[in-house]
C-alpha positions in Angstrom: -217.5 -0.1 60.6 -220.0 -0.3 58.5 -222.4 2.9 57.5 -226.0 1.9 56.4 -228.5 4.6 55.3 -232.4 4.0 55.5 -233.6 5.8 52.4 -237.1 6.1 50.6 -235.9 7.8 47.3 -233.5 7.5 44.7 -232.6 11.0 45.8 -232.0 9.9 49.4 -229.5 7.0 48.0 -227.3 9.0 46.0 -226.8 11.5 48.9 -226.0 8.7 51.1 -223.5 7.7 48.7 -221.9 11.0 48.1 -221.9 11.3 51.9 -219.0 7.7 52.1 -222.1 5.0 53.0 -221.2 1.9 52.1 -224.9 0.2 51.5 -228.4 1.5 51.7 -231.7 0.0 52.8 -234.3 0.8 50.4 -238.2 0.9 52.0 -241.2 2.8 51.4 -243.3 4.4 55.1 -240.7 5.6 57.0 -243.5 6.9 59.3 -244.7 3.2 59.7 -241.0 2.0 60.3 -240.6 1.2 56.7 -242.3 -1.2 54.4 -241.5 -2.9 51.1 -241.0 -0.5 48.2 -242.1 -0.2 44.7 -240.5 -2.1 41.4 -239.7 1.2 40.0 -237.7 2.4 42.9 -235.7 -0.8 43.3 -235.3 -0.7 39.8 -234.0 2.7 39.5 -231.8 2.9 42.6 -230.2 -0.3 41.4 -228.9 1.2 38.1 -228.2 4.7 40.0 -226.2 3.3 42.7 -222.5 1.9 43.0 -222.7 0.9 46.7 -224.9 -2.0 48.1 -228.5 -2.3 47.9 -230.6 -4.0 50.4 -234.3 -4.0 50.3 -236.9 -3.8 52.6 -239.6 -6.8 52.9 -242.5 -6.1 54.8 -246.0 -6.3 53.5 -247.4 -3.7 56.1 -246.9 -1.5 59.3 -247.9 -2.5 62.4 -246.7 -6.2 63.9 -244.8 -9.0 62.6 -247.3 -11.7 62.5 -248.4 -12.1 59.3 -251.0 -14.7 57.8 -250.1 -16.9 54.9 -251.2 -14.5 52.3 -248.6 -11.9 54.0 -245.8 -14.3 53.7 -246.7 -15.4 50.3 -246.1 -12.0 49.1 -243.1 -11.6 51.5 -241.5 -14.5 49.4 -242.6 -12.9 46.1 -241.4 -9.2 47.0 -238.0 -11.3 47.8 -237.7 -12.9 44.6 -238.7 -9.8 42.8 -235.9 -8.2 44.6 -233.4 -10.4 43.8 -234.0 -10.1 40.2 -233.5 -6.4 39.9 -230.5 -6.7 41.2 -230.9 -6.2 45.5 -227.5 -7.4 46.8 -229.5 -8.1 50.2 -233.0 -8.1 51.8 -234.2 -7.1 55.2 -236.9 -9.0 57.2 -238.3 -10.3 60.2 -241.2 -12.8 61.2 -242.7 -13.4 64.4 -244.7 -15.8 66.3 -247.6 -14.5 68.5 -245.8 -15.2 71.6 -243.0 -12.9 71.0 -240.7 -15.7 69.5 -238.3 -15.3 66.3 -240.7 -17.4 63.8 -237.5 -19.7 62.9 -239.4 -22.2 60.2 -240.7 -19.1 57.9 -237.7 -17.3 58.5 -235.3 -20.0 57.0 -238.0 -20.6 54.4 -237.5 -16.8 53.1 -233.7 -17.0 54.1 -233.2 -20.0 51.7 -235.4 -18.4 48.8 -233.1 -14.9 49.4 -229.9 -16.9 48.9 -227.6 -15.6 47.6 -228.6 -12.0 48.9 -227.6 -11.0 52.1 -230.2 -11.3 54.6 -230.9 -8.9 57.6 -233.1 -9.7 60.2 -234.7 -5.9 61.1 -236.3 -4.2 64.4 -238.9 -6.8 64.5 -236.1 -8.2 66.8 -236.8 -5.1 69.5 -240.1 -6.7 69.9 -239.1 -10.2 70.9 -239.8 -11.4 74.5 -236.4 -12.4 75.4 -233.4 -10.7 73.3 -230.5 -13.3 74.1 -233.0 -16.2 73.1 -234.3 -14.1 70.0 -230.4 -14.0 69.5 -229.7 -17.7 69.1 -232.7 -17.8 66.9 -231.9 -15.5 64.8 -228.4 -17.0 64.1 -230.1 -20.2 63.7 -232.3 -19.0 60.8 -229.2 -18.1 59.1 -229.4 -14.1 58.4 -226.1 -12.6 58.3 -227.0 -9.1 60.0 -229.2 -8.4 63.1 -230.5 -4.6 63.2 -231.4 -3.4 66.6 -231.8 -0.7 69.1 -231.0 -2.8 72.1 -235.0 -3.0 72.8 -235.2 0.4 73.3 -236.8 3.4 71.2 -233.2 4.6 70.3 -230.1 2.7 70.2 -228.1 5.2 72.6 -230.5 4.3 75.3 -229.9 0.6 74.1 -226.4 0.5 75.2 -225.8 -2.0 77.8 -228.1 -4.5 76.1 -226.3 -3.8 72.7 -222.8 -4.8 74.3 -224.0 -7.6 75.9 -225.4 -8.9 72.0 -222.5 -7.6 70.3 -220.6 -9.8 73.0 -222.9 -13.3 72.8 -222.8 -12.6 69.1 -219.0 -13.3 68.9 -218.8 -13.0 65.1 -221.3 -15.2 64.5 -223.6 -12.9 62.8 -223.3 -8.7 62.5 -224.8 -6.9 65.1 -225.8 -3.6 63.8 -227.1 -0.3 65.9 -229.8 1.5 64.4 -232.4 4.0 65.8 -231.6 7.6 66.4 -227.8 7.6 65.7 -225.9 11.0 64.4 -222.7 12.0 64.3 -223.4 13.5 68.0 -223.6 10.0 69.7 -222.6 7.4 67.0 -218.8 7.5 68.6 -219.9 6.3 72.1 -222.2 4.2 70.5 -219.5 2.1 68.7 -217.0 2.6 71.4 -219.6 1.1 74.5 -221.2 -1.7 72.7 -218.2 -3.4 70.0 -221.2 -3.1 67.3 -220.2 -4.0 63.8 -222.4 -1.6 61.9 -224.5 1.5 62.4 -227.7 2.1 60.6 -229.6 5.9 60.7 -231.8 8.0 58.7 -229.8 11.1 58.1 -233.0 12.7 57.9 -233.9 16.3 56.5 -237.3 17.8 55.8 -237.3 19.0 51.9 -239.5 21.6 50.4 -241.9 21.3 47.1 -241.6 23.6 44.2 -245.0 24.3 43.9 -246.3 27.8 43.8 -249.9 27.2 44.1 -250.4 25.3 47.5 -254.0 24.3 48.4 -255.4 24.8 52.0 -257.5 22.1 54.0 -257.2 19.4 51.7 -255.2 16.4 52.3 -254.0 13.5 50.7 -253.6 11.3 53.9 -255.1 11.9 57.3 -253.6 15.7 57.6 -250.9 14.7 59.8 -248.2 15.1 57.4 -247.9 18.6 55.2 -248.3 17.6 51.7 -245.8 20.1 50.9 -242.5 18.8 52.5 -241.4 15.6 52.9 -238.0 13.3 54.2 -234.9 13.1 52.5 -231.6 11.7 53.3 -228.9 14.6 54.2 -225.8 13.9 52.4 -223.8 16.4 55.2 -225.2 14.4 58.1 -224.1 11.0 56.6 -220.6 12.6 56.3 -220.2 13.4 59.2 -221.3 10.0 60.8 -218.9 8.8 58.8 -216.1 11.3 59.7 -217.2 10.6 63.1 -216.8 6.9 62.5 -213.5 6.8 60.6 -211.8 9.1 63.5 -212.2 5.7 66.1 -210.0 3.8 63.7 
């Protein structure tokens, strides 16, 4: 049972490694569901880690219908991730009617090889999960990250089980969204998925002693003096729960 942690910093990636994760998915902008991380972050993370490093390829937040410029950005970001030593890349493209964009996916997967390719939770925005699973397999992706078309994987257990059965080993099915030490055992037992994905997040506080009030770098929706990191203890607890199943 593979354990993947979604991280946005080298600090979090190292915490995931210490906690027992087999790989990390490196991204930026978790509040938007993750976007492509920067060159420096990918490079330093690769040099710092012993475990597998997969890089999110997503040029913006929002939907997964991309124009030609965005598609070219994705192609170049995939090439760059490979040059920096990433073990895998994570992306997904849909058509306007909620299908997997098989043609464009195949182009990017071809460009990505021999890196591992994960089709991410764009899958959970498709019109028909069973047809879309076959499309993802047809594209040549190695893994599929999904919450079972729900906001949380624990709510998507019935569909996750059906998808794992339908996949029948043709692709790695990875359950993600809201996974934690309390629900991971039931999730794995009930679905038969191959891997689990989580953020194991906690808030960390700034060491700034002077704190400017009523001035915000963003929209004021997120505190300026705290941010999200991966919690090594939460990773370890999930790993222990998984180990106890086998």
